[in-house]
Phi, psi and omega in degrees: 000126182280126180280137177285123182270132180232191182292144182299143174183168174254153183203161176244150175227150183248127175232101187054240183270001185257138173250124180257129175255119189244135167240109186234355181082344187209141183280106175244036188308299187291325174294326179287321174300313181294327178289316179295315176299315179300314175301315185292325180293319177297315178292322179291325178296320181290322182293330173303317181279334182222076188302335178309331184296325184257002182242331188287128176265006177238158179304146177224176178241151177226157182301155179297337185267008179294152176307151182308310187293326176298317181295322179294318178302309183299314180299313179302310181295325180290326174301322183275349180080022183233175179276156180296342176309326185284350182256001187296311186292322178293323179296320176293320176304311177302311186302317181291317181297320179293326182292315177292325180298346179281346185239339183233157182272343179219134176200143174236126174240124185237126179227100177045049173095356171259138186230142162244119189236120173240110187216151179270344178233162180299140176243158181236136175235133182280132183240129172097153179206025180270190183295335180277003180085204183225166178227162177254127176272130179265120177264117186287159177296155182205147180268342183246342181108146180240142173258139180229135171236126179242123185244118167221112176082020177247128176096176185283336186231051184294130178277177179292331177198140174212131174221131183234129175256137181207172184290344176215158178288324179298324178285322173302315178301315180295320178293327179295319177298320174299320180301312185292339175285330186276324189308318182290346184286167178298134182057038186296328184294306181294329175296322181293318178296323180292324179298315182298326183289338184252004177274116185297127179102344177273126184279334180157178182201164176232131185233123179242134175211109184063227181268012180264132173241125179237147183230133172233139176079195186263074175239154184244130178239154175228147179296000000 
């Protein structure tokens, strides 16, 4: 279906309990809503048949005949060492971003700290709100889109700031859950950074805890 191009604007769409904020340079409100709802219905229908997809906190396997997006979610979560439930929000963000990326050169989809960013120029996102202040994470330009998960106050061991760049938002989301599982452990700060360096598909991350700032992988930060 050819998307109808309209005047540039930003808009929000609601998908169940999630609100997606979209900047696409062109108004694809209804098209984006339809794509998001169709994706969610497909995902929800599969979880009814296989509830473990939406409840397991540990990696799982799914049959080879599972829908492609389900297998991608499960694979991303497995790489991060967590259950697929932690990738759901990122998966919806990815799906809408990829849908729009077929028609526009630049788009940002943001859902509660998860981002799909397709941009021709470097973008900056502010990370952190703790006693150590904040830093700006630089998101490099990309022709296919980059996933970002930013965590402040999410989860049982939320750091003062966390931003993870990955090849997909669902993978960044899963890796953020992995970081929060590691942080409460002994030497958790360094352990979390080491973890990010070994997750395939994670480009890097920034972690803020108190007055400590840690960087993993090939990411650029600015004060």
